Every structure is written in structure tokens, then in C-alpha cells.
BAFI-3210 file (N, C-alpha, C; in Angstrom, 3 decimals, decimal comma, padded with zeros to 6 digits):
// residues 185
n [1|2|3|4|5|6|7|8|9|10|11|12|13|14|15|16|17|18|19|20|21|22|23|24|25|26|27|28|29|30|31|32|33|34|35|36|37|38|39|40|41|42|43|44|45|46|47|48|49|50|51|52|53|54|55|56|57|58|59|60|61|62|63|64|65|66|67|68|69|70|71|72|73|74|75|76|77|78|79|80|81|82|83|84|85|86|87|88|89|90|91|92|93|94|95|96|97|98|99|100|101|102|103|104|105|106|107|108|109|110|111|112|113|114|115|116|117|118|119|120|121|122|123|124|125|126|127|128|129|130|131|132|133|134|135|136|137|138|139|140|141|142|143|144|145|146|147|148|149|150|151|152|153|154|155|156|157|158|159|160|161|162|163|164|165|166|167|168|169|170|171|172|173|174|175|176|177|178|179|180|181|182|183|184|185]
n.u [000,696|001,842|004,024|002,496|000,809|003,002|003,837|001,479|001,313|003,775|003,374|001,229|002,490|004,518|003,000|001,631|004,149|004,794|002,516|002,796|005,205|004,341|002,639|004,363|005,691|003,418|003,075|005,394|005,038|002,713|003,919|005,705|003,727|002,358|004,363|005,177|002,618|002,150|004,480|004,228|001,773|002,668|004,706|004,477|001,832|000,109|-001,475|-001,497|-003,915|-005,226|-004,323|-005,496|-007,544|-006,118|-004,741|-006,928|-008,391|-006,654|-004,024|-004,199|-006,340|-004,886|-002,511|-003,748|-005,301|-003,360|-001,722|-002,997|-003,454|-000,829|-000,197|-002,062|-000,918|001,468|000,658|000,017|-002,279|-004,586|-005,367|-007,084|-005,535|-005,448|-006,762|-005,385|-003,119|-003,792|-004,636|-003,958|-001,764|-003,362|-006,097|-005,691|-004,909|-007,442|-009,250|-007,867|-008,356|-011,178|-011,731|-010,628|-011,835|-014,566|-014,105|-013,305|-015,513|-016,683|-014,645|-014,652|-017,213|-017,061|-015,107|-016,464|-018,624|-017,217|-016,046|-018,098|-019,188|-016,880|-016,980|-019,463|-018,738|-016,934|-018,198|-020,098|-018,507|-018,408|-017,006|-014,747|-015,701|-013,826|-012,369|-009,947|-010,756|-010,615|-011,520|-014,084|-013,892|-011,025|-010,130|-011,576|-010,735|-008,848|-010,060|-011,304|-009,270|-007,477|-009,225|-009,469|-006,975|-006,781|-008,922|-007,938|-005,592|-006,766|-008,249|-006,123|-004,781|-006,836|-006,858|-004,274|-004,224|-006,560|-005,551|-003,526|-004,447|-004,489|-002,119|001,011|003,326|002,897|001,063|001,399|002,543|001,560|000,263|002,553|002,119|001,170|003,771|005,303|008,392|008,741|007,302|008,662|010,972]
n.v [-001,205|001,168|001,850|001,912|004,356|006,051|006,033|007,292|009,492|010,802|010,975|012,675|015,082|015,515|016,164|018,448|020,006|020,534|022,207|024,109|025,420|026,533|028,368|029,854|031,146|032,297|034,096|035,905|036,748|038,284|040,365|041,625|042,460|044,245|045,949|046,871|048,106|050,099|051,519|052,299|053,760|055,966|057,130|057,348|057,868|056,114|053,465|049,872|048,526|045,953|044,639|044,534|042,750|040,202|039,968|039,503|037,414|035,181|035,319|035,657|033,731|031,508|031,732|031,122|028,781|026,837|026,610|025,785|022,885|022,141|023,745|022,786|020,298|020,886|021,732|024,359|025,878|028,327|027,599|026,591|025,592|025,593|023,834|021,455|021,661|020,724|017,928|014,553|012,478|010,511|011,529|013,882|012,837|011,682|014,062|015,388|013,483|013,500|016,327|016,315|014,346|015,450|017,654|016,831|015,678|018,082|019,471|017,856|018,073|020,735|020,426|018,904|020,497|022,846|021,801|021,227|023,541|024,508|022,920|023,604|026,151|025,829|024,282|026,302|028,357|030,856|034,037|036,253|039,418|041,622|042,534|041,108|038,884|036,014|032,881|032,017|029,414|029,065|030,516|029,507|026,666|026,485|026,215|023,549|022,105|022,985|022,530|019,724|018,674|019,420|017,979|015,294|015,427|016,082|013,676|011,899|012,641|012,348|009,553|008,967|010,076|008,802|006,010|006,270|006,621|004,654|003,423|002,043|002,726|005,537|006,389|008,866|011,955|014,233|017,577|020,403|022,032|025,371|027,579|025,746|024,029|022,292|023,435|025,740|025,119]
n.w [000,000|000,950|-001,136|-003,438|-002,737|-002,636|-005,170|-006,563|-005,131|-005,862|-008,804|-008,792|-007,749|-009,809|-011,920|-010,597|-010,417|-013,082|-013,573|-011,680|-012,489|-015,140|-013,729|-012,510|-014,719|-015,856|-013,793|-013,955|-016,676|-016,126|-014,470|-016,333|-018,349|-016,728|-016,046|-018,589|-019,427|-017,434|-017,796|-020,677|-020,559|-018,769|-019,820|-022,642|-023,055|-024,053|-023,172|-022,888|-024,461|-024,213|-021,892|-019,289|-019,801|-020,611|-018,394|-016,483|-017,726|-018,412|-016,999|-014,112|-013,341|-014,247|-012,666|-010,180|-010,424|-011,405|-009,363|-007,182|-006,309|-005,823|-003,590|-001,716|-001,597|-000,301|002,092|002,644|002,435|003,970|007,330|010,126|013,018|015,711|017,484|017,188|018,784|021,008|020,766|020,577|018,210|016,739|016,776|015,251|012,856|012,351|012,012|009,940|007,879|007,845|007,006|004,568|003,174|003,296|001,635|-000,755|-002,455|-003,152|-004,405|-006,689|-007,780|-008,504|-010,516|-012,433|-013,055|-013,909|-016,145|-017,791|-018,241|-019,869|-022,025|-023,369|-023,785|-025,687|-027,764|-028,527|-029,755|-028,521|-028,075|-026,402|-025,443|-025,893|-027,949|-028,369|-029,799|-028,758|-027,891|-025,347|-024,186|-024,245|-021,941|-019,865|-019,526|-017,722|-015,146|-015,011|-015,039|-012,934|-010,745|-011,202|-010,516|-007,721|-006,935|-007,192|-005,395|-003,054|-002,702|-002,655|-000,280|001,741|001,704|002,524|005,087|006,307|006,178|007,910|010,405|012,667|012,453|012,790|011,434|009,996|006,851|005,645|006,523|009,020|008,502|009,683|012,834|013,096|014,585|015,771|016,008|013,932|011,819|011,367|010,084]
ca.u [-000,014|002,818|004,556|001,398|000,497|004,016|003,922|000,479|001,938|004,833|002,739|000,629|003,740|005,205|002,089|001,746|005,421|004,717|001,360|003,265|006,292|003,452|002,178|005,374|005,894|002,442|003,391|006,511|004,585|001,929|004,693|005,903|002,720|001,980|005,452|004,914|001,520|002,474|005,450|003,584|000,812|003,016|005,754|003,853|000,329|-000,436|-001,592|-001,670|-005,416|-005,545|-003,660|-006,468|-008,355|-005,152|-004,563|-008,050|-008,919|-005,470|-002,941|-004,765|-006,950|-003,820|-001,822|-004,486|-005,806|-002,553|-000,796|-003,996|-003,247|000,460|-000,314|-002,615|000,261|002,471|-000,008|000,268|-003,698|-005,123|-005,937|-007,233|-004,908|-005,305|-007,279|-004,466|-002,243|-004,384|-005,065|-002,978|-001,583|-004,280|-007,095|-005,452|-005,127|-009,135|-009,670|-007,449|-009,044|-012,503|-011,685|-010,172|-013,145|-015,695|-013,850|-013,057|-016,574|-016,927|-013,826|-015,102|-018,318|-016,560|-014,366|-017,534|-019,515|-016,425|-015,819|-019,166|-019,115|-016,035|-017,319|-020,281|-018,351|-016,337|-019,274|-020,808|-017,530|-018,374|-015,835|-014,802|-016,219|-012,897|-011,523|-009,033|-011,082|-010,544|-012,785|-014,259|-013,134|-009,729|-009,705|-012,174|-010,209|-008,031|-010,953|-011,375|-007,648|-006,944|-010,105|-009,138|-005,665|-007,165|-009,505|-006,865|-004,713|-007,596|-008,590|-005,047|-004,578|-007,889|-006,431|-003,512|-004,753|-007,434|-005,034|-002,602|-005,200|-004,029|-000,955|002,379|004,050|001,763|001,403|001,561|002,715|000,565|000,930|002,992|001,260|001,799|004,507|006,147|009,745|008,534|006,793|009,771|011,986]
ca.v [-000,097|002,385|002,017|002,501|005,446|006,904|006,403|008,136|010,889|011,082|011,380|014,054|015,988|015,715|017,036|019,778|020,570|021,219|023,196|025,407|025,999|027,482|029,381|030,933|031,758|033,449|035,431|036,731|037,489|039,296|041,416|042,449|043,175|045,526|047,025|047,454|048,964|051,294|052,531|052,950|054,763|057,300|057,705|057,812|058,141|055,013|052,284|048,636|048,378|044,505|044,329|044,243|041,447|039,315|039,683|039,116|036,287|034,229|035,192|035,567|032,473|030,473|031,667|030,552|027,326|026,087|026,417|025,400|021,559|022,109|024,365|021,645|019,393|021,450|022,043|025,731|026,573|028,792|026,481|026,808|024,449|025,739|022,669|020,423|021,775|019,849|016,752|013,519|012,332|009,786|012,514|014,670|012,100|011,744|015,493|015,707|012,538|014,088|017,803|016,210|013,599|016,215|018,677|016,050|015,697|019,413|019,788|016,942|018,721|021,692|020,060|018,555|021,789|023,635|021,013|021,293|024,976|024,677|022,156|024,354|027,247|025,227|023,870|027,441|029,049|032,175|034,856|037,340|040,748|042,457|043,025|040,144|037,705|034,928|032,133|031,950|028,203|029,188|030,980|028,732|025,373|026,500|025,788|022,160|021,665|023,170|021,722|018,241|018,407|019,726|016,802|014,159|015,786|015,855|012,267|011,152|012,987|011,551|008,164|008,827|010,378|007,756|004,753|006,434|006,637|003,794|002,761|002,050|003,715|006,507|006,443|010,078|013,119|015,273|018,847|020,928|023,161|026,728|028,139|024,660|024,084|021,506|024,468|026,888|024,446]
ca.w [000,035|000,932|-002,518|-004,428|-002,337|-002,879|-006,530|-006,869|-004,544|-006,979|-010,112|-008,724|-007,374|-011,112|-012,651|-010,004|-010,610|-014,420|-013,452|-010,864|-013,643|-015,800|-012,912|-012,288|-016,051|-015,963|-012,750|-014,744|-017,636|-015,653|-014,067|-017,531|-018,753|-015,786|-016,075|-019,815|-019,472|-016,720|-018,749|-021,863|-020,078|-018,180|-020,655|-023,915|-022,823|-024,765|-022,336|-023,765|-024,201|-023,924|-020,854|-018,110|-020,296|-020,578|-016,868|-015,958|-018,089|-018,605|-016,234|-012,795|-013,304|-014,581|-011,467|-008,968|-010,558|-011,652|-008,147|-005,969|-005,928|-005,267|-002,258|-000,819|-001,245|000,813|003,451|002,678|002,558|005,393|008,191|011,573|013,577|017,196|018,395|016,940|019,751|022,235|020,333|020,069|016,856|015,926|016,505|014,194|011,436|012,133|011,618|008,626|007,006|007,695|006,298|003,160|002,740|003,035|000,527|-002,268|-003,400|-003,497|-005,560|-007,780|-008,351|-009,346|-011,604|-013,334|-013,595|-014,793|-017,548|-018,780|-018,866|-020,767|-023,163|-023,503|-024,554|-026,908|-028,683|-028,827|-030,050|-028,005|-027,804|-025,434|-026,040|-025,557|-029,019|-028,647|-030,436|-028,136|-027,411|-023,938|-023,509|-024,077|-020,518|-018,762|-019,383|-016,414|-014,129|-014,749|-014,886|-011,574|-009,744|-011,194|-009,916|-006,553|-006,445|-007,074|-004,228|-001,812|-002,549|-002,100|001,217|002,527|001,786|003,415|006,617|006,762|006,622|008,991|011,593|013,881|011,973|013,674|010,595|009,180|005,208|005,354|007,718|009,307|008,541|010,819|013,555|013,136|015,632|016,113|015,396|012,532|010,881|011,034|009,273]
c.u [000,763|003,452|003,739|001,085|001,756|004,240|002,725|000,990|003,043|004,347|002,084|001,737|004,256|004,207|001,984|003,035|005,327|003,732|002,139|004,235|005,454|003,056|003,058|005,658|004,797|002,520|004,451|005,985|003,543|002,690|005,070|005,144|002,445|003,038|005,275|003,879|001,726|003,490|005,011|002,524|001,299|004,022|005,428|002,353|-000,418|-000,327|-001,762|-003,286|-005,807|-004,812|-004,605|-007,242|-007,190|-004,850|-005,706|-008,451|-007,930|-004,571|-003,252|-005,350|-005,735|-002,896|-002,552|-004,803|-004,708|-001,713|-001,802|-003,675|-001,877|000,480|-001,011|-001,719|001,176|001,665|-000,076|-001,059|-003,850|-005,766|-006,133|-006,745|-004,740|-005,674|-006,270|-003,387|-002,528|-004,808|-003,758|-003,020|-002,635|-005,686|-006,967|-005,587|-006,756|-009,549|-009,137|-008,093|-010,496|-012,614|-011,367|-011,298|-014,155|-015,255|-013,814|-014,271|-016,954|-016,191|-014,087|-016,323|-017,902|-015,732|-015,465|-018,261|-018,488|-016,159|-017,049|-019,441|-018,225|-016,296|-018,298|-019,967|-017,659|-017,170|-019,886|-019,994|-018,019|-017,041|-015,923|-014,986|-015,037|-011,871|-010,315|-009,318|-010,743|-011,549|-012,839|-013,715|-011,721|-009,036|-010,385|-011,544|-009,336|-008,745|-010,907|-009,999|-007,254|-007,868|-009,855|-008,001|-005,856|-007,871|-008,758|-006,002|-005,461|-007,893|-007,213|-004,722|-005,504|-007,576|-005,241|-003,535|-005,622|-006,720|-003,822|-003,253|-004,471|-002,756|000,007|003,178|003,126|002,234|001,916|001,784|001,567|001,097|001,444|002,179|002,108|002,437|005,375|007,212|009,439|008,147|007,755|010,895|011,926]
c.v [001,183|002,748|002,533|003,844|006,625|007,111|007,417|009,601|011,547|011,573|012,676|015,153|016,195|016,395|018,335|020,563|021,317|022,518|024,565|026,126|027,037|028,416|030,344|031,652|032,831|034,413|036,320|037,331|038,527|040,378|042,312|042,961|044,466|046,556|047,786|048,477|050,264|052,228|053,169|053,972|056,123|057,991|058,030|058,079|057,115|053,626|051,056|048,328|046,861|044,005|043,718|042,853|040,185|038,858|038,957|037,723|035,216|034,033|034,788|034,245|031,238|030,501|030,697|028,982|026,365|025,447|025,786|023,943|021,468|022,676|023,592|020,688|019,760|021,864|023,567|026,653|027,214|027,686|026,825|025,685|024,576|024,467|021,398|020,432|020,728|018,535|015,823|013,140|011,523|010,629|013,438|014,134|012,033|013,038|015,816|014,948|013,148|015,339|017,490|015,286|014,316|017,317|018,160|016,076|016,926|019,798|018,977|017,681|020,028|021,593|019,661|019,719|022,677|023,018|021,107|022,560|025,149|024,094|022,783|025,551|026,976|025,206|025,065|028,400|030,546|032,767|035,948|038,611|041,884|043,118|042,142|039,113|036,327|034,158|032,038|030,557|028,230|029,742|029,948|027,040|025,177|025,927|024,213|021,413|021,725|022,484|020,126|017,926|018,547|018,574|015,603|014,295|015,442|014,425|011,649|011,392|012,331|010,089|007,955|009,006|009,087|006,345|004,835|006,528|005,845|002,900|002,945|003,000|004,423|006,327|007,870|011,006|013,784|016,774|019,599|022,025|024,351|027,026|026,988|024,657|023,508|022,603|025,454|026,104|024,334]
c.w [-000,136|-000,504|-003,561|-004,140|-002,842|-004,429|-007,126|-006,370|-005,482|-008,389|-009,922|-008,589|-008,796|-011,816|-012,022|-010,280|-012,072|-014,221|-012,824|-011,722|-014,364|-015,079|-012,867|-013,709|-016,299|-015,022|-013,497|-015,813|-017,127|-015,195|-015,368|-018,178|-018,021|-015,964|-017,631|-019,958|-018,666|-017,678|-020,003|-021,459|-019,675|-018,957|-022,074|-024,041|-023,726|-024,110|-023,449|-023,584|-024,054|-022,729|-019,511|-018,586|-020,132|-019,127|-016,396|-016,339|-018,196|-017,433|-014,678|-012,688|-013,431|-013,088|-010,360|-009,312|-011,052|-010,382|-007,047|-005,434|-005,209|-003,925|-001,276|-000,483|-000,243|002,095|003,796|002,434|003,932|006,108|009,440|012,397|015,331|017,898|018,338|018,037|020,884|022,028|020,209|018,656|015,910|015,739|015,605|012,904|011,250|011,576|010,205|007,532|006,666|006,913|004,885|002,550|002,409|001,685|-000,854|-003,109|-003,873|-004,731|-006,792|-008,549|-009,052|-010,397|-012,607|-013,883|-014,492|-016,044|-018,301|-019,168|-020,017|-022,192|-023,901|-024,548|-025,818|-028,010|-029,332|-029,848|-029,662|-027,721|-026,960|-026,049|-025,679|-026,653|-029,335|-029,458|-030,071|-027,760|-025,986|-023,307|-023,483|-022,623|-019,540|-018,682|-018,207|-015,115|-013,999|-014,617|-013,411|-010,595|-009,933|-010,405|-008,308|-006,046|-006,274|-005,801|-003,009|-001,582|-002,067|-000,582|002,027|002,571|002,667|004,772|007,063|007,170|007,514|010,578|013,092|013,536|012,739|013,017|009,758|007,566|004,872|006,596|007,903|009,047|009,808|011,490|013,501|014,663|016,273|015,653|014,089|011,463|010,532|010,293|007,681]
res [m|k|k|t|y|q|r|l|e|a|t|i|d|a|i|d|g|i|a|v|t|i|a|c|l|l|l|m|t|l|m|f|v|v|v|a|d|v|g|m|r|y|l|f|n|a|p|l|t|w|s|y|e|v|i|e|y|f|l|m|p|g|l|f|f|l|a|v|s|h|t|l|g|a|s|a|h|v|s|v|d|i|i|h|n|y|l|p|q|p|k|r|y|i|l|e|a|l|s|h|a|m|s|t|p|i|f|a|m|a|t|w|f|a|a|l|q|t|i|a|q|f|d|s|g|m|r|l|a|n|g|l|e|l|t|t|w|s|t|s|f|l|l|p|l|g|f|g|l|l|t|l|r|a|l|l|k|t|i|g|y|a|t|s|i|g|a|t|v|p|l|t|r|l|p|a|i|s|g|s|e|e|a|q|q]
***
């Protein structure tokens, strides 16, 4: 079980690594676009007319949705862990398993509905009304991609925490508690 889990985790980590690399490139692109727009606006009184749309429809959604699964994998999402200071390790595993088990179907539904929306936009050939003549699906495909990766990551974490509840050797580690020595490393 442990080797299968580690292989699945490594696969999702590899996919997340590619997605985060793309998100980093999108962040760099966003910075260049903003600097170019500000420079053109104040130096030549000629702003980039397309910059807001590109940032709003491509760069920001790409940044968020391509990095969200990696963030969950690193246990870097905002969490309230004050109660974890007072619980033994098995109960912490139970809470983590429950929270991930409850979020996984929500992420799966979000993936499903986002995919349906993207397919409908693809079939309709709708275009953005911003003069760039881009199809709407070309921006919305990031949602099912990001939510799909997030669903897989949450499902994997659910399995890892659930099987580690009473195990002598846990399948996966618990996230570090804020303020602990482990969290500061």
C-alpha cells in the first residue's frame, strides 16, 4: 500500500510541478505586462489596451488554478490548527481525513461543472467581448484543470490520512502546527 501511495503521490507531484512552473511563468508574464502597461501609459500616454483582459482572463486564473493543488500538497492553505495543539496524533489524523474527505466531493463537483461549462463554451464558439477575438473556452479550461488536480490531491490526502489513523508507521505525515519547530523548518 505504501509504495502504491508513494507512486500516486509522486505522479501528482510531477503534474503539480509542471503546473506550478507554468504558473510561475504566468506570474513573470503578468509582471512584464503590468510594467509595460504602466511604462507605456506614463511615458507615452499610450497604455496597452489589452492588458487588463489578458491579466483578468488568462494570467490570474492560471496563477490560481495551476498552483492550488500544489499548495494543498504542501499544506500551505490557510487553516485553523489551534485545536491540533491539544489533540493526540491519532485524533489529528481523523480530523485531517474528515476535512479532506468532505472537501473532495466538492472539488469533484466543481471540476465537473467547470468542465461542462468549458465544453459548452467550446461547442458554442463564444468569444470574449474585448476585441482580442479569443474564445471563452480558451480561458475557462483552467478551471476544470485546476479543480481536477485539486480533487486528485484531496482524494490522495484523504486516503493517506485515513490509513494512517491507527498505523504504527503512518502512510503520510501530518501538516506541521503553526508556531512549532517543525513548521519553522
